[in-house]
C-alpha positions in Angstrom: 91.2 -13.2 133.7 89.8 -10.8 136.4 90.7 -11.9 140.0 88.0 -13.4 140.0 88.3 -15.7 136.9 85.8 -14.5 134.9 86.0 -13.3 131.9 85.6 -9.7 131.0 81.6 -8.8 129.9 81.3 -7.8 126.5 78.9 -5.9 125.1 76.4 -8.2 123.6 76.5 -9.8 127.2 75.9 -6.7 128.8 72.8 -6.0 126.4 71.0 -9.4 126.9 71.6 -9.2 130.5 69.6 -6.1 130.4 67.0 -6.9 128.0 67.0 -10.2 130.0 65.8 -8.1 133.0 63.7 -5.7 131.3 61.5 -9.2 130.1 61.9 -10.6 133.2 59.4 -8.1 134.7 57.1 -8.2 131.7 54.3 -11.0 132.2 51.6 -12.1 129.9 50.2 -15.2 131.1 49.9 -17.7 133.9 48.5 -20.7 135.6 47.5 -19.5 139.7 45.7 -21.5 142.2 42.8 -19.7 143.8 43.1 -19.0 147.5 39.8 -17.2 148.2 37.1 -15.7 146.3 34.4 -12.7 146.8 31.1 -13.2 145.0 29.8 -10.2 145.7 32.9 -8.1 143.9 33.8 -11.1 140.9 37.4 -11.3 142.3 39.8 -13.6 143.4 42.7 -13.8 145.8 45.3 -16.1 143.6 49.1 -17.6 143.5 50.9 -17.7 140.6 52.2 -21.0 140.3 55.6 -20.6 138.5 58.3 -19.8 139.9 60.4 -16.7 138.5 63.6 -16.9 137.4 65.9 -14.2 138.6 69.5 -13.7 137.6 71.5 -16.1 135.0 74.0 -18.3 135.2 75.4 -19.6 138.6 73.5 -16.5 139.9 70.3 -17.8 138.7 67.2 -18.8 141.1 63.7 -19.0 141.0 61.5 -16.8 143.1 57.9 -17.9 144.2 55.3 -15.0 142.8 53.4 -13.5 145.7 49.6 -13.9 145.8 47.7 -11.4 143.8 44.7 -9.5 145.5 41.6 -8.5 144.3 41.5 -9.6 140.7 38.6 -9.4 138.7 37.2 -12.9 137.2 35.7 -13.4 133.5 32.9 -15.3 133.0 31.2 -15.3 129.5 29.2 -12.2 129.2 26.9 -9.9 126.9 23.7 -9.3 126.0 22.4 -9.2 129.1 23.3 -12.3 130.1 25.8 -13.6 132.2 27.5 -17.6 132.4 28.9 -17.7 136.3 29.9 -20.2 138.4 31.3 -19.8 142.4 35.3 -20.4 142.7 37.0 -22.2 145.7 40.0 -22.7 147.2 42.4 -24.7 145.2 40.9 -24.1 141.6 42.7 -22.7 138.8 42.3 -20.1 136.6 44.1 -18.1 133.8 46.1 -15.1 134.7 46.7 -12.6 131.7 48.9 -8.9 132.3 47.2 -5.9 130.3 49.3 -3.8 128.0 48.6 -0.6 130.4 47.5 -0.1 133.8 44.0 -1.0 134.6 43.9 1.2 137.7 41.5 4.1 135.8 39.5 2.2 133.5 37.6 0.7 137.0 37.9 3.6 139.1 35.9 5.3 136.2 33.7 2.4 135.9 34.8 1.1 132.2 34.9 4.4 130.2 37.8 5.5 127.9 40.9 6.6 130.2 44.6 7.3 129.5 46.4 5.4 131.9 48.8 7.6 134.2 50.9 4.6 135.4 53.7 3.5 132.9 53.9 0.3 133.8 53.0 -2.8 131.7 52.1 -6.5 131.3 52.4 -6.0 135.7 51.8 -8.6 137.9 49.1 -5.4 139.3 47.4 -5.4 136.4 46.2 -9.3 136.0 42.5 -11.0 135.0 41.6 -14.0 136.1 39.7 -16.5 133.7 37.8 -19.0 135.4 37.7 -22.4 134.0 41.0 -23.8 133.5 41.4 -27.6 135.6 44.6 -28.9 136.8 46.7 -30.9 134.3 45.4 -34.7 134.2 42.7 -33.9 136.5 39.2 -34.4 136.3 36.2 -32.6 134.3 38.1 -33.2 130.7 35.3 -32.0 127.9 32.9 -34.3 126.5 33.7 -35.7 122.8 30.5 -35.6 121.7 28.2 -33.3 124.0 28.0 -29.5 125.7 28.1 -30.5 129.1 26.7 -28.1 131.9 26.6 -30.0 135.8 29.0 -30.7 138.5 32.3 -31.8 137.3 34.0 -35.4 138.5 35.3 -35.1 141.9 38.6 -37.1 140.3 40.1 -38.2 137.5 38.2 -41.5 136.0 34.8 -41.1 138.4 31.3 -41.0 137.6 30.1 -37.2 136.1 28.4 -35.0 138.6 24.6 -34.2 138.3 24.8 -32.5 134.9 22.5 -31.2 132.1 24.0 -32.7 128.0 23.3 -31.5 124.5 24.5 -33.1 121.9 23.7 -34.7 118.5 21.7 -37.2 120.3 19.4 -35.5 121.7 19.3 -33.5 125.7 20.0 -35.7 128.5 20.2 -35.9 132.1 22.7 -37.7 133.8 22.9 -38.5 137.9 20.4 -38.8 140.4 17.9 -37.4 137.8 17.8 -40.9 135.7 16.2 -42.6 139.0 14.0 -39.6 140.2 12.6 -40.1 136.3 11.9 -43.9 136.9 10.6 -43.6 140.4 8.1 -41.2 139.5 7.0 -43.3 136.4 6.2 -45.9 138.2 4.6 -44.3 140.7 2.4 -42.9 138.5 1.7 -46.3 136.8 0.7 -47.4 139.9 -1.5 -44.2 140.8 -3.0 -45.2 137.0 -4.3 -48.0 138.2 -6.2 -46.8 141.9 -10.1 -45.2 140.5 -10.3 -42.2 141.3 -14.5 -42.1 141.5 -16.9 -39.4 141.6 -19.4 -39.1 144.3 -21.8 -41.3 142.2 -19.1 -44.1 141.8 -18.2 -43.6 138.6 -14.7 -43.4 137.8 -13.5 -39.5 136.7 -12.1 -40.2 133.0 -10.5 -36.2 133.3 -8.1 -37.8 136.4 -7.2 -40.9 134.3 -6.3 -38.6 131.3 -4.6 -36.8 133.5 -2.5 -39.1 134.8 -1.8 -40.6 131.1 -1.1 -37.2 130.1 1.9 -36.8 133.0 3.2 -40.8 132.2 3.6 -39.7 128.3 5.6 -36.2 129.8 8.0 -38.3 132.2 8.3 -41.4 129.0 9.6 -38.5 126.8 12.0 -37.2 129.3 13.7 -40.8 129.9 13.7 -40.9 126.3 16.2 -37.7 126.1 18.7 -39.7 128.2 
């Protein structure tokens, strides 16, 4: 035994520690919490929420990773179209880390480049996928519909304003239903009020236009 009563290191142990040290600086994917969002640049500052293990055995500690600055946020995009939404502090994103440095690629506007830095899967080369929710939180996916709208404020609460497309057709939710019902009632009342011409004759075009509007609102309500 050595003076500190620990066994002498073996070749296997040395190699394992070396590999662990190298792999410890290689990052693949992590959840992170947004601290700020720049809509103009399409970037966010985000802090990974999984701590990084350092050392082995009794010497092992867990360190908090730093806030990553100006991380590009990835939204669905292509063919001249874009689907995006603003992020706010407290939102979650999923970070992935590039195989190689993104510095030259970003500076040269996305052209083919040869990275000058040799780093791989480094914290400096993160990109963020928007849309990750907190585990067990609000905003889980619908089992039947494609939903566009505002996520519920909390788990189990009613959905916010939304538009749904599914096997049952298109539906609108939240205050939109009340608005359609009120419009329908208003048109019904207006239809009973005679709109007269100068000669005192009811204008048939007026009544026909109101009837058409009423039918359109009724169709929208049927799509709920």
